[in-house]
Backbone as XML, in Angstrom:
<?xml version="1.0"?>
<chain id="A" units="angstrom">
  <residue number="1" name="PRO">
    <atom name="N" x="-28.245" y="108.557" z="-12.552"/>
    <atom name="CA" x="-28.826" y="109.611" z="-11.714"/>
    <atom name="C" x="-29.685" y="109.013" z="-10.591"/>
  </residue>
  <residue number="2" name="TYR">
    <atom name="N" x="-29.800" y="109.743" z="-9.515"/>
    <atom name="CA" x="-30.564" y="109.303" z="-8.359"/>
    <atom name="C" x="-31.694" y="110.281" z="-8.068"/>
  </residue>
  <residue number="3" name="PHE">
    <atom name="N" x="-32.532" y="109.940" z="-7.095"/>
    <atom name="CA" x="-33.638" y="110.800" z="-6.688"/>
    <atom name="C" x="-33.144" y="112.178" z="-6.280"/>
  </residue>
  <residue number="4" name="ASP">
    <atom name="N" x="-32.015" y="112.222" z="-5.599"/>
    <atom name="CA" x="-31.516" y="113.511" z="-5.130"/>
    <atom name="C" x="-30.590" y="114.199" z="-6.142"/>
  </residue>
  <residue number="5" name="ASP">
    <atom name="N" x="-30.680" y="113.787" z="-7.412"/>
    <atom name="CA" x="-29.958" y="114.433" z="-8.513"/>
    <atom name="C" x="-30.942" y="114.985" z="-9.551"/>
  </residue>
  <residue number="6" name="PRO">
    <atom name="N" x="-31.850" y="115.875" z="-9.142"/>
    <atom name="CA" x="-32.826" y="116.363" z="-10.113"/>
    <atom name="C" x="-32.174" y="117.272" z="-11.157"/>
  </residue>
  <residue number="7" name="ILE">
    <atom name="N" x="-32.862" y="117.427" z="-12.256"/>
    <atom name="CA" x="-32.437" y="118.376" z="-13.283"/>
    <atom name="C" x="-33.085" y="119.711" z="-12.940"/>
  </residue>
  <residue number="8" name="VAL">
    <atom name="N" x="-32.271" y="120.713" z="-12.669"/>
    <atom name="CA" x="-32.793" y="122.055" z="-12.410"/>
    <atom name="C" x="-33.026" y="122.708" z="-13.772"/>
  </residue>
  <residue number="9" name="LEU">
    <atom name="N" x="-34.269" y="123.053" z="-14.026"/>
    <atom name="CA" x="-34.642" y="123.591" z="-15.326"/>
    <atom name="C" x="-34.518" y="125.113" z="-15.403"/>
  </residue>
  <residue number="10" name="GLU">
    <atom name="N" x="-34.869" y="125.800" z="-14.306"/>
    <atom name="CA" x="-34.858" y="127.271" z="-14.339"/>
    <atom name="C" x="-35.015" y="127.809" z="-12.928"/>
  </residue>
  <residue number="11" name="GLU">
    <atom name="N" x="-34.594" y="129.032" z="-12.736"/>
    <atom name="CA" x="-34.846" y="129.775" z="-11.502"/>
    <atom name="C" x="-35.543" y="131.070" z="-11.864"/>
  </residue>
  <residue number="12" name="TYR">
    <atom name="N" x="-36.452" y="131.493" z="-11.005"/>
    <atom name="CA" x="-37.239" y="132.702" z="-11.221"/>
    <atom name="C" x="-36.994" y="133.674" z="-10.071"/>
  </residue>
  <residue number="13" name="GLU">
    <atom name="N" x="-37.497" y="134.858" z="-10.200"/>
    <atom name="CA" x="-37.357" y="135.853" z="-9.136"/>
    <atom name="C" x="-38.161" y="135.462" z="-7.900"/>
  </residue>
  <residue number="14" name="SER">
    <atom name="N" x="-39.283" y="134.772" z="-8.103"/>
    <atom name="CA" x="-40.152" y="134.390" z="-6.989"/>
    <atom name="C" x="-41.004" y="133.189" z="-7.394"/>
  </residue>
  <residue number="15" name="PHE">
    <atom name="N" x="-41.657" y="132.582" z="-6.419"/>
    <atom name="CA" x="-42.583" y="131.486" z="-6.687"/>
    <atom name="C" x="-43.710" y="131.957" z="-7.599"/>
  </residue>
  <residue number="16" name="GLU">
    <atom name="N" x="-44.269" y="133.130" z="-7.299"/>
    <atom name="CA" x="-45.391" y="133.652" z="-8.083"/>
    <atom name="C" x="-44.991" y="133.874" z="-9.536"/>
  </residue>
  <residue number="17" name="GLU">
    <atom name="N" x="-43.785" y="134.406" z="-9.763"/>
    <atom name="CA" x="-43.321" y="134.607" z="-11.137"/>
    <atom name="C" x="-43.175" y="133.263" z="-11.843"/>
  </residue>
  <residue number="18" name="GLY">
    <atom name="N" x="-42.594" y="132.273" z="-11.172"/>
    <atom name="CA" x="-42.420" y="130.960" z="-11.775"/>
    <atom name="C" x="-43.744" y="130.310" z="-12.125"/>
  </residue>
  <residue number="19" name="LEU">
    <atom name="N" x="-44.701" y="130.378" z="-11.208"/>
    <atom name="CA" x="-46.013" y="129.786" z="-11.438"/>
    <atom name="C" x="-46.695" y="130.442" z="-12.635"/>
  </residue>
  <residue number="20" name="SER">
    <atom name="N" x="-46.671" y="131.744" z="-12.672"/>
    <atom name="CA" x="-47.286" y="132.484" z="-13.778"/>
    <atom name="C" x="-46.575" y="132.181" z="-15.099"/>
  </residue>
  <residue number="21" name="PHE">
    <atom name="N" x="-45.243" y="132.151" z="-15.063"/>
    <atom name="CA" x="-44.457" y="131.907" z="-16.265"/>
    <atom name="C" x="-44.732" y="130.519" z="-16.838"/>
  </residue>
  <residue number="22" name="ILE">
    <atom name="N" x="-44.700" y="129.504" z="-15.975"/>
    <atom name="CA" x="-44.918" y="128.132" z="-16.443"/>
    <atom name="C" x="-46.328" y="127.969" z="-17.005"/>
  </residue>
  <residue number="23" name="ARG">
    <atom name="N" x="-47.316" y="128.501" z="-16.316"/>
    <atom name="CA" x="-48.687" y="128.417" z="-16.827"/>
    <atom name="C" x="-48.819" y="129.076" z="-18.197"/>
  </residue>
  <residue number="24" name="LYS">
    <atom name="N" x="-48.176" y="130.215" z="-18.363"/>
    <atom name="CA" x="-48.241" y="130.930" z="-19.651"/>
    <atom name="C" x="-47.553" y="130.117" z="-20.740"/>
  </residue>
  <residue number="25" name="LYS">
    <atom name="N" x="-46.358" y="129.576" z="-20.446"/>
    <atom name="CA" x="-45.635" y="128.793" z="-21.451"/>
    <atom name="C" x="-46.425" y="127.545" z="-21.857"/>
  </residue>
  <residue number="26" name="ILE">
    <atom name="N" x="-47.070" y="126.903" z="-20.893"/>
    <atom name="CA" x="-47.885" y="125.729" z="-21.209"/>
    <atom name="C" x="-49.046" y="126.125" z="-22.120"/>
  </residue>
  <residue number="27" name="THR">
    <atom name="N" x="-49.715" y="127.201" z="-21.778"/>
    <atom name="CA" x="-50.861" y="127.661" z="-22.566"/>
    <atom name="C" x="-50.452" y="128.028" z="-23.992"/>
  </residue>
  <residue number="28" name="GLU">
    <atom name="N" x="-49.292" y="128.652" z="-24.142"/>
    <atom name="CA" x="-48.837" y="129.116" z="-25.457"/>
    <atom name="C" x="-48.062" y="128.064" z="-26.241"/>
  </residue>
  <residue number="29" name="SER">
    <atom name="N" x="-47.780" y="126.922" z="-25.631"/>
    <atom name="CA" x="-46.947" y="125.916" z="-26.274"/>
    <atom name="C" x="-47.590" y="125.382" z="-27.552"/>
  </residue>
  <residue number="30" name="LYS">
    <atom name="N" x="-46.766" y="125.222" z="-28.548"/>
    <atom name="CA" x="-47.199" y="124.645" z="-29.830"/>
    <atom name="C" x="-46.896" y="123.142" z="-29.877"/>
  </residue>
  <residue number="31" name="GLN">
    <atom name="N" x="-46.311" y="122.620" z="-28.799"/>
    <atom name="CA" x="-45.957" y="121.208" z="-28.745"/>
    <atom name="C" x="-47.186" y="120.360" z="-28.430"/>
  </residue>
  <residue number="32" name="ALA">
    <atom name="N" x="-47.071" y="119.096" z="-28.754"/>
    <atom name="CA" x="-48.158" y="118.151" z="-28.471"/>
    <atom name="C" x="-48.027" y="117.689" z="-27.018"/>
  </residue>
  <residue number="33" name="ILE">
    <atom name="N" x="-48.545" y="118.516" z="-26.114"/>
    <atom name="CA" x="-48.519" y="118.205" z="-24.687"/>
    <atom name="C" x="-49.919" y="118.362" z="-24.121"/>
  </residue>
  <residue number="34" name="GLN">
    <atom name="N" x="-50.108" y="117.810" z="-22.944"/>
    <atom name="CA" x="-51.382" y="117.966" z="-22.253"/>
    <atom name="C" x="-51.108" y="118.035" z="-20.757"/>
  </residue>
  <residue number="35" name="VAL">
    <atom name="N" x="-51.689" y="119.027" z="-20.096"/>
    <atom name="CA" x="-51.579" y="119.094" z="-18.643"/>
    <atom name="C" x="-52.558" y="118.078" z="-18.074"/>
  </residue>
  <residue number="36" name="VAL">
    <atom name="N" x="-52.025" y="117.067" z="-17.417"/>
    <atom name="CA" x="-52.844" y="116.019" z="-16.825"/>
    <atom name="C" x="-53.316" y="116.454" z="-15.444"/>
  </residue>
  <residue number="37" name="PHE">
    <atom name="N" x="-52.441" y="117.132" z="-14.724"/>
    <atom name="CA" x="-52.828" y="117.689" z="-13.429"/>
    <atom name="C" x="-51.931" y="118.862" z="-13.074"/>
  </residue>
  <residue number="38" name="GLU">
    <atom name="N" x="-52.437" y="119.686" z="-12.195"/>
    <atom name="CA" x="-51.677" y="120.798" z="-11.622"/>
    <atom name="C" x="-52.067" y="120.878" z="-10.151"/>
  </residue>
  <residue number="39" name="ILE">
    <atom name="N" x="-51.083" y="120.779" z="-9.277"/>
    <atom name="CA" x="-51.318" y="120.869" z="-7.841"/>
    <atom name="C" x="-50.478" y="122.036" z="-7.331"/>
  </residue>
  <residue number="40" name="VAL">
    <atom name="N" x="-51.137" y="122.988" z="-6.693"/>
    <atom name="CA" x="-50.444" y="124.171" z="-6.189"/>
    <atom name="C" x="-50.726" y="124.320" z="-4.704"/>
  </residue>
  <residue number="41" name="ASN">
    <atom name="N" x="-49.667" y="124.474" z="-3.930"/>
    <atom name="CA" x="-49.772" y="124.769" z="-2.508"/>
    <atom name="C" x="-49.036" y="126.088" z="-2.294"/>
  </residue>
  <residue number="42" name="GLU">
    <atom name="N" x="-49.796" y="127.178" z="-2.357"/>
    <atom name="CA" x="-49.179" y="128.499" z="-2.289"/>
    <atom name="C" x="-48.536" y="128.765" z="-0.934"/>
  </residue>
  <residue number="43" name="SER">
    <atom name="N" x="-49.089" y="128.221" z="0.143"/>
    <atom name="CA" x="-48.502" y="128.478" z="1.456"/>
    <atom name="C" x="-47.114" y="127.848" z="1.596"/>
  </residue>
  <residue number="44" name="ASP">
    <atom name="N" x="-46.859" y="126.742" z="0.920"/>
    <atom name="CA" x="-45.536" y="126.110" z="0.920"/>
    <atom name="C" x="-44.708" y="126.481" z="-0.308"/>
  </residue>
  <residue number="45" name="GLU">
    <atom name="N" x="-45.276" y="127.303" z="-1.171"/>
    <atom name="CA" x="-44.626" y="127.700" z="-2.437"/>
    <atom name="C" x="-44.156" y="126.471" z="-3.211"/>
  </residue>
  <residue number="46" name="THR">
    <atom name="N" x="-45.101" y="125.577" z="-3.445"/>
    <atom name="CA" x="-44.819" y="124.355" z="-4.190"/>
    <atom name="C" x="-45.912" y="124.135" z="-5.228"/>
  </residue>
  <residue number="47" name="ALA">
    <atom name="N" x="-45.510" y="123.765" z="-6.422"/>
    <atom name="CA" x="-46.455" y="123.433" z="-7.489"/>
    <atom name="C" x="-45.899" y="122.245" z="-8.275"/>
  </residue>
  <residue number="48" name="VAL">
    <atom name="N" x="-46.780" y="121.330" z="-8.630"/>
    <atom name="CA" x="-46.392" y="120.172" z="-9.437"/>
    <atom name="C" x="-47.310" y="120.141" z="-10.657"/>
  </residue>
  <residue number="49" name="PHE">
    <atom name="N" x="-46.705" y="120.051" z="-11.821"/>
    <atom name="CA" x="-47.445" y="119.962" z="-13.075"/>
    <atom name="C" x="-47.184" y="118.592" z="-13.680"/>
  </residue>
  <residue number="50" name="GLY">
    <atom name="N" x="-48.235" y="117.847" z="-13.978"/>
    <atom name="CA" x="-48.121" y="116.566" z="-14.668"/>
    <atom name="C" x="-48.344" y="116.808" z="-16.143"/>
  </residue>
  <residue number="51" name="ILE">
    <atom name="N" x="-47.346" y="116.535" z="-16.960"/>
    <atom name="CA" x="-47.390" y="116.851" z="-18.386"/>
    <atom name="C" x="-47.384" y="115.560" z="-19.206"/>
  </residue>
  <residue number="52" name="GLY">
    <atom name="N" x="-48.416" y="115.376" z="-19.998"/>
    <atom name="CA" x="-48.472" y="114.266" z="-20.938"/>
    <atom name="C" x="-47.749" y="114.639" z="-22.210"/>
  </residue>
  <residue number="53" name="LEU">
    <atom name="N" x="-46.940" y="113.740" z="-22.729"/>
    <atom name="CA" x="-46.166" y="113.969" z="-23.954"/>
    <atom name="C" x="-46.842" y="113.240" z="-25.101"/>
  </residue>
  <residue number="54" name="LEU">
    <atom name="N" x="-47.579" y="113.971" z="-25.900"/>
    <atom name="CA" x="-48.409" y="113.367" z="-26.924"/>
    <atom name="C" x="-47.753" y="113.258" z="-28.295"/>
  </residue>
  <residue number="55" name="GLU">
    <atom name="N" x="-46.571" y="113.826" z="-28.460"/>
    <atom name="CA" x="-45.861" y="113.782" z="-29.734"/>
    <atom name="C" x="-45.526" y="112.339" z="-30.086"/>
  </residue>
  <residue number="56" name="LYS">
    <atom name="N" x="-45.958" y="111.884" z="-31.249"/>
    <atom name="CA" x="-45.774" y="110.485" z="-31.644"/>
    <atom name="C" x="-44.323" y="110.106" z="-31.891"/>
  </residue>
  <residue number="57" name="GLU">
    <atom name="N" x="-43.490" y="111.078" z="-32.239"/>
    <atom name="CA" x="-42.092" y="110.781" z="-32.544"/>
    <atom name="C" x="-41.174" y="110.834" z="-31.328"/>
  </residue>
  <residue number="58" name="MET">
    <atom name="N" x="-41.635" y="111.454" z="-30.208"/>
    <atom name="CA" x="-40.760" y="111.539" z="-29.049"/>
    <atom name="C" x="-41.497" y="111.467" z="-27.716"/>
  </residue>
  <residue number="59" name="GLY">
    <atom name="N" x="-42.762" y="111.186" z="-27.728"/>
    <atom name="CA" x="-43.531" y="111.111" z="-26.498"/>
    <atom name="C" x="-43.904" y="109.691" z="-26.144"/>
  </residue>
  <residue number="60" name="GLU">
    <atom name="N" x="-44.991" y="109.584" z="-25.364"/>
    <atom name="CA" x="-45.441" y="108.263" z="-24.931"/>
    <atom name="C" x="-45.740" y="107.330" z="-26.098"/>
  </residue>
  <residue number="61" name="GLY">
    <atom name="N" x="-46.217" y="107.882" z="-27.200"/>
    <atom name="CA" x="-46.530" y="107.072" z="-28.374"/>
    <atom name="C" x="-45.322" y="106.380" z="-28.960"/>
  </residue>
  <residue number="62" name="LYS">
    <atom name="N" x="-44.139" y="106.919" z="-28.692"/>
    <atom name="CA" x="-42.912" y="106.303" z="-29.189"/>
    <atom name="C" x="-42.389" y="105.247" z="-28.225"/>
  </residue>
  <residue number="63" name="PHE">
    <atom name="N" x="-42.277" y="105.599" z="-26.935"/>
    <atom name="CA" x="-41.580" y="104.689" z="-26.038"/>
    <atom name="C" x="-42.467" y="103.688" z="-25.314"/>
  </residue>
  <residue number="64" name="LEU">
    <atom name="N" x="-43.740" y="103.981" z="-25.082"/>
    <atom name="CA" x="-44.583" y="103.004" z="-24.375"/>
    <atom name="C" x="-44.790" y="101.702" z="-25.147"/>
  </residue>
  <residue number="65" name="PRO">
    <atom name="N" x="-44.955" y="101.745" z="-26.477"/>
    <atom name="CA" x="-45.069" y="100.466" z="-27.195"/>
    <atom name="C" x="-43.800" y="99.611" z="-27.089"/>
  </residue>
  <residue number="66" name="ILE">
    <atom name="N" x="-42.654" y="100.240" z="-26.853"/>
    <atom name="CA" x="-41.390" y="99.501" z="-26.755"/>
    <atom name="C" x="-41.199" y="98.928" z="-25.352"/>
  </residue>
  <residue number="67" name="ILE">
    <atom name="N" x="-41.451" y="99.745" z="-24.324"/>
    <atom name="CA" x="-41.163" y="99.297" z="-22.951"/>
    <atom name="C" x="-42.381" y="98.730" z="-22.235"/>
  </residue>
  <residue number="68" name="GLY">
    <atom name="N" x="-43.549" y="98.964" z="-22.785"/>
    <atom name="CA" x="-44.758" y="98.395" z="-22.207"/>
    <atom name="C" x="-45.523" y="99.353" z="-21.309"/>
  </residue>
  <residue number="69" name="GLU">
    <atom name="N" x="-46.790" y="99.076" z="-21.167"/>
    <atom name="CA" x="-47.669" y="99.932" z="-20.380"/>
    <atom name="C" x="-47.935" y="99.364" z="-18.987"/>
  </residue>
  <residue number="70" name="ARG">
    <atom name="N" x="-47.165" y="98.379" z="-18.595"/>
    <atom name="CA" x="-47.370" y="97.720" z="-17.307"/>
    <atom name="C" x="-47.290" y="98.685" z="-16.131"/>
  </residue>
  <residue number="71" name="HIS">
    <atom name="N" x="-46.415" y="99.660" z="-16.233"/>
    <atom name="CA" x="-46.218" y="100.616" z="-15.148"/>
    <atom name="C" x="-46.697" y="102.014" z="-15.565"/>
  </residue>
  <residue number="72" name="ILE">
    <atom name="N" x="-47.835" y="102.068" z="-16.186"/>
    <atom name="CA" x="-48.361" y="103.323" z="-16.727"/>
    <atom name="C" x="-48.594" y="104.374" z="-15.632"/>
  </residue>
  <residue number="73" name="ALA">
    <atom name="N" x="-48.673" y="103.949" z="-14.384"/>
    <atom name="CA" x="-48.821" y="104.903" z="-13.280"/>
    <atom name="C" x="-47.620" y="105.836" z="-13.186"/>
  </residue>
  <residue number="74" name="ALA">
    <atom name="N" x="-46.525" y="105.507" z="-13.859"/>
    <atom name="CA" x="-45.354" y="106.383" z="-13.875"/>
    <atom name="C" x="-45.592" y="107.630" z="-14.725"/>
  </residue>
  <residue number="75" name="MET">
    <atom name="N" x="-46.632" y="107.637" z="-15.484"/>
    <atom name="CA" x="-46.951" y="108.772" z="-16.337"/>
    <atom name="C" x="-47.951" y="109.667" z="-15.616"/>
  </residue>
  <residue number="76" name="PRO">
    <atom name="N" x="-48.019" y="110.888" z="-15.798"/>
    <atom name="CA" x="-47.212" y="111.711" z="-16.695"/>
    <atom name="C" x="-45.906" y="112.144" z="-16.023"/>
  </residue>
  <residue number="77" name="TYR">
    <atom name="N" x="-45.077" y="112.798" z="-16.787"/>
    <atom name="CA" x="-43.874" y="113.407" z="-16.243"/>
    <atom name="C" x="-44.251" y="114.626" z="-15.429"/>
  </residue>
  <residue number="78" name="GLU">
    <atom name="N" x="-43.500" y="114.867" z="-14.361"/>
    <atom name="CA" x="-43.782" y="116.025" z="-13.515"/>
    <atom name="C" x="-42.656" y="117.047" z="-13.608"/>
  </residue>
  <residue number="79" name="ILE">
    <atom name="N" x="-43.055" y="118.309" z="-13.551"/>
    <atom name="CA" x="-42.117" y="119.384" z="-13.274"/>
    <atom name="C" x="-42.562" y="119.968" z="-11.939"/>
  </residue>
  <residue number="80" name="ILE">
    <atom name="N" x="-41.585" y="120.287" z="-11.111"/>
    <atom name="CA" x="-41.860" y="120.679" z="-9.728"/>
    <atom name="C" x="-41.280" y="122.056" z="-9.470"/>
  </residue>
  <residue number="81" name="LEU">
    <atom name="N" x="-42.134" y="122.983" z="-9.108"/>
    <atom name="CA" x="-41.710" y="124.328" z="-8.737"/>
    <atom name="C" x="-41.680" y="124.394" z="-7.223"/>
  </residue>
  <residue number="82" name="GLN">
    <atom name="N" x="-40.507" y="124.613" z="-6.657"/>
    <atom name="CA" x="-40.342" y="124.744" z="-5.214"/>
    <atom name="C" x="-39.674" y="126.087" z="-4.961"/>
  </residue>
  <residue number="83" name="GLY">
    <atom name="N" x="-40.415" y="126.984" z="-4.328"/>
    <atom name="CA" x="-39.882" y="128.335" z="-4.158"/>
    <atom name="C" x="-39.713" y="128.958" z="-5.530"/>
  </residue>
  <residue number="84" name="ASN">
    <atom name="N" x="-38.499" y="129.371" z="-5.836"/>
    <atom name="CA" x="-38.270" y="130.009" z="-7.137"/>
    <atom name="C" x="-37.542" y="129.097" z="-8.127"/>
  </residue>
  <residue number="85" name="GLU">
    <atom name="N" x="-37.410" y="127.799" z="-7.812"/>
    <atom name="CA" x="-36.667" y="126.868" z="-8.660"/>
    <atom name="C" x="-37.580" y="125.768" z="-9.191"/>
  </residue>
  <residue number="86" name="VAL">
    <atom name="N" x="-37.484" y="125.515" z="-10.491"/>
    <atom name="CA" x="-38.267" y="124.443" z="-11.098"/>
    <atom name="C" x="-37.310" y="123.333" z="-11.536"/>
  </residue>
  <residue number="87" name="SER">
    <atom name="N" x="-37.718" y="122.079" z="-11.238"/>
    <atom name="CA" x="-36.859" y="120.941" z="-11.539"/>
    <atom name="C" x="-37.713" y="119.749" z="-11.960"/>
  </residue>
  <residue number="88" name="MET">
    <atom name="N" x="-37.015" y="118.691" z="-12.344"/>
    <atom name="CA" x="-37.669" y="117.427" z="-12.694"/>
    <atom name="C" x="-36.723" y="116.293" z="-12.349"/>
  </residue>
  <residue number="89" name="LEU">
    <atom name="N" x="-37.273" y="115.115" z="-12.135"/>
    <atom name="CA" x="-36.432" y="113.946" z="-11.939"/>
    <atom name="C" x="-35.849" y="113.527" z="-13.281"/>
  </residue>
  <residue number="90" name="HIS">
    <atom name="N" x="-34.617" y="113.077" z="-13.263"/>
    <atom name="CA" x="-33.940" y="112.676" z="-14.492"/>
    <atom name="C" x="-34.678" y="111.497" z="-15.131"/>
  </residue>
  <residue number="91" name="GLY">
    <atom name="N" x="-34.821" y="111.527" z="-16.435"/>
    <atom name="CA" x="-35.515" y="110.469" z="-17.159"/>
    <atom name="C" x="-34.889" y="109.092" z="-16.962"/>
  </residue>
  <residue number="92" name="LYS">
    <atom name="N" x="-33.569" y="109.022" z="-16.917"/>
    <atom name="CA" x="-32.910" y="107.726" z="-16.705"/>
    <atom name="C" x="-33.278" y="107.158" z="-15.340"/>
  </residue>
  <residue number="93" name="TYR">
    <atom name="N" x="-33.391" y="108.015" z="-14.341"/>
    <atom name="CA" x="-33.807" y="107.568" z="-13.011"/>
    <atom name="C" x="-35.237" y="107.054" z="-13.057"/>
  </residue>
  <residue number="94" name="ARG">
    <atom name="N" x="-36.134" y="107.838" z="-13.668"/>
    <atom name="CA" x="-37.548" y="107.446" z="-13.725"/>
    <atom name="C" x="-37.743" y="106.121" z="-14.452"/>
  </residue>
  <residue number="95" name="PHE">
    <atom name="N" x="-37.101" y="105.954" z="-15.593"/>
    <atom name="CA" x="-37.272" y="104.707" z="-16.336"/>
    <atom name="C" x="-36.739" y="103.518" z="-15.551"/>
  </residue>
  <residue number="96" name="ALA">
    <atom name="N" x="-35.584" y="103.685" z="-14.908"/>
    <atom name="CA" x="-35.019" y="102.590" z="-14.107"/>
    <atom name="C" x="-35.917" y="102.263" z="-12.918"/>
  </residue>
  <residue number="97" name="LEU">
    <atom name="N" x="-36.522" y="103.268" z="-12.318"/>
    <atom name="CA" x="-37.380" y="103.062" z="-11.159"/>
    <atom name="C" x="-38.691" y="102.378" z="-11.535"/>
  </residue>
  <residue number="98" name="TYR">
    <atom name="N" x="-39.353" y="102.862" z="-12.571"/>
    <atom name="CA" x="-40.683" y="102.372" z="-12.916"/>
    <atom name="C" x="-40.685" y="101.169" z="-13.859"/>
  </residue>
  <residue number="99" name="TRP">
    <atom name="N" x="-39.603" y="100.974" z="-14.587"/>
    <atom name="CA" x="-39.495" y="99.824" z="-15.487"/>
    <atom name="C" x="-38.197" y="99.078" z="-15.167"/>
  </residue>
  <residue number="100" name="PRO">
    <atom name="N" x="-38.084" y="98.501" z="-13.978"/>
    <atom name="CA" x="-36.817" y="97.871" z="-13.581"/>
    <atom name="C" x="-36.467" y="96.638" z="-14.408"/>
  </residue>
  <residue number="101" name="GLU">
    <atom name="N" x="-37.439" y="96.080" z="-15.076"/>
    <atom name="CA" x="-37.178" y="94.873" z="-15.859"/>
    <atom name="C" x="-36.607" y="95.169" z="-17.247"/>
  </residue>
  <residue number="102" name="LEU">
    <atom name="N" x="-36.400" y="96.442" z="-17.585"/>
    <atom name="CA" x="-35.857" y="96.778" z="-18.902"/>
    <atom name="C" x="-34.456" y="96.205" z="-19.056"/>
  </residue>
  <residue number="103" name="THR">
    <atom name="N" x="-34.245" y="95.568" z="-20.168"/>
    <atom name="CA" x="-32.898" y="95.097" z="-20.484"/>
    <atom name="C" x="-32.127" y="96.246" z="-21.123"/>
  </residue>
  <residue number="104" name="MET">
    <atom name="N" x="-30.829" y="96.114" z="-21.170"/>
    <atom name="CA" x="-30.010" y="97.140" z="-21.810"/>
    <atom name="C" x="-30.404" y="97.277" z="-23.276"/>
  </residue>
  <residue number="105" name="GLY">
    <atom name="N" x="-30.711" y="96.166" z="-23.917"/>
    <atom name="CA" x="-31.123" y="96.210" z="-25.327"/>
    <atom name="C" x="-32.409" y="96.996" z="-25.526"/>
  </residue>
  <residue number="106" name="THR">
    <atom name="N" x="-33.377" y="96.807" z="-24.638"/>
    <atom name="CA" x="-34.635" y="97.554" z="-24.738"/>
    <atom name="C" x="-34.397" y="99.025" z="-24.438"/>
  </residue>
  <residue number="107" name="PHE">
    <atom name="N" x="-33.616" y="99.297" z="-23.402"/>
    <atom name="CA" x="-33.335" y="100.702" z="-23.083"/>
    <atom name="C" x="-32.636" y="101.398" z="-24.246"/>
  </residue>
  <residue number="108" name="MET">
    <atom name="N" x="-31.778" y="100.688" z="-24.959"/>
    <atom name="CA" x="-31.077" y="101.291" z="-26.103"/>
    <atom name="C" x="-32.070" y="101.713" z="-27.195"/>
  </residue>
  <residue number="109" name="LYS">
    <atom name="N" x="-33.204" y="101.037" z="-27.283"/>
    <atom name="CA" x="-34.215" y="101.401" z="-28.269"/>
    <atom name="C" x="-34.901" y="102.716" z="-27.940"/>
  </residue>
  <residue number="110" name="ILE">
    <atom name="N" x="-34.847" y="103.122" z="-26.669"/>
    <atom name="CA" x="-35.493" y="104.382" z="-26.255"/>
    <atom name="C" x="-34.474" y="105.360" z="-25.671"/>
  </residue>
  <residue number="111" name="MET">
    <atom name="N" x="-33.195" y="105.191" z="-26.008"/>
    <atom name="CA" x="-32.144" y="105.965" z="-25.362"/>
    <atom name="C" x="-32.273" y="107.469" z="-25.564"/>
  </residue>
  <residue number="112" name="SER">
    <atom name="N" x="-32.956" y="107.925" z="-26.588"/>
    <atom name="CA" x="-33.133" y="109.371" z="-26.788"/>
    <atom name="C" x="-34.279" y="109.934" z="-25.942"/>
  </residue>
  <residue number="113" name="THR">
    <atom name="N" x="-35.116" y="109.064" z="-25.396"/>
    <atom name="CA" x="-36.310" y="109.513" z="-24.676"/>
    <atom name="C" x="-36.014" y="110.413" z="-23.480"/>
  </residue>
  <residue number="114" name="PRO">
    <atom name="N" x="-35.090" y="110.065" z="-22.566"/>
    <atom name="CA" x="-34.827" y="110.978" z="-21.448"/>
    <atom name="C" x="-34.434" y="112.394" z="-21.899"/>
  </residue>
  <residue number="115" name="GLY">
    <atom name="N" x="-33.613" y="112.483" z="-22.923"/>
    <atom name="CA" x="-33.228" y="113.786" z="-23.465"/>
    <atom name="C" x="-34.392" y="114.511" z="-24.120"/>
  </residue>
  <residue number="116" name="ASP">
    <atom name="N" x="-35.245" y="113.754" z="-24.804"/>
    <atom name="CA" x="-36.432" y="114.357" z="-25.421"/>
    <atom name="C" x="-37.348" y="114.946" z="-24.352"/>
  </residue>
  <residue number="117" name="VAL">
    <atom name="N" x="-37.536" y="114.217" z="-23.262"/>
    <atom name="CA" x="-38.380" y="114.696" z="-22.171"/>
    <atom name="C" x="-37.767" y="115.955" z="-21.565"/>
  </residue>
  <residue number="118" name="ASP">
    <atom name="N" x="-36.472" y="115.938" z="-21.347"/>
    <atom name="CA" x="-35.766" y="117.100" z="-20.813"/>
    <atom name="C" x="-35.973" y="118.316" z="-21.723"/>
  </residue>
  <residue number="119" name="ASP">
    <atom name="N" x="-35.881" y="118.114" z="-23.026"/>
    <atom name="CA" x="-36.068" y="119.216" z="-23.978"/>
    <atom name="C" x="-37.474" y="119.806" z="-23.883"/>
  </residue>
  <residue number="120" name="VAL">
    <atom name="N" x="-38.484" y="118.943" z="-23.814"/>
    <atom name="CA" x="-39.868" y="119.426" z="-23.727"/>
    <atom name="C" x="-40.086" y="120.185" z="-22.430"/>
  </residue>
  <residue number="121" name="MET">
    <atom name="N" x="-39.663" y="119.611" z="-21.320"/>
    <atom name="CA" x="-39.859" y="120.269" z="-20.024"/>
    <atom name="C" x="-39.066" y="121.573" z="-19.950"/>
  </residue>
  <residue number="122" name="GLY">
    <atom name="N" x="-37.891" y="121.585" z="-20.530"/>
    <atom name="CA" x="-37.101" y="122.820" z="-20.585"/>
    <atom name="C" x="-37.814" y="123.899" z="-21.371"/>
  </residue>
  <residue number="123" name="SER">
    <atom name="N" x="-38.461" y="123.521" z="-22.458"/>
    <atom name="CA" x="-39.156" y="124.512" z="-23.280"/>
    <atom name="C" x="-40.351" y="125.111" z="-22.559"/>
  </residue>
  <residue number="124" name="LEU">
    <atom name="N" x="-40.869" y="124.401" z="-21.560"/>
    <atom name="CA" x="-42.024" y="124.898" z="-20.800"/>
    <atom name="C" x="-41.612" y="125.732" z="-19.592"/>
  </residue>
  <residue number="125" name="THR">
    <atom name="N" x="-40.330" y="125.771" z="-19.307"/>
    <atom name="CA" x="-39.884" y="126.434" z="-18.084"/>
    <atom name="C" x="-38.809" y="127.485" z="-18.292"/>
  </residue>
  <residue number="126" name="GLU">
    <atom name="N" x="-38.013" y="127.345" z="-19.340"/>
    <atom name="CA" x="-36.870" y="128.226" z="-19.529"/>
    <atom name="C" x="-37.279" y="129.600" z="-20.015"/>
  </residue>
  <residue number="127" name="LYS">
    <atom name="N" x="-36.647" y="130.612" z="-19.411"/>
    <atom name="CA" x="-36.822" y="131.989" z="-19.873"/>
    <atom name="C" x="-36.052" y="132.136" z="-21.167"/>
  </residue>
  <residue number="128" name="GLU">
    <atom name="N" x="-36.534" y="132.966" z="-22.022"/>
    <atom name="CA" x="-35.856" y="133.126" z="-23.325"/>
    <atom name="C" x="-34.891" y="134.265" z="-23.297"/>
  </residue>
</chain>
């Protein structure tokens, strides 16, 4: 995946509906997550949420000890609301970009991580 191949997580009726929906889902989430930052530019209808993944079995606690904390600035994961569409950069793209020294063997140890991140971000954005 590339920068211009984002994962589209959901579409809403409007920016305001998406912003309200995502905030509510984050607040009500039973998952081990933490909002690290939220940046909203209402005039451009853009919002970025930085989400920390605290779950020990599928979050940073699982993959950072394997791949290293050298590029910790790559954290947290972002979900981006632009207009009425929310998306995220693909995990495989992010890991390749921020940890370019990963060998195939090391990446195989965390191969479920991109999908795990997608699942968490989807749960915070998808309408039921």
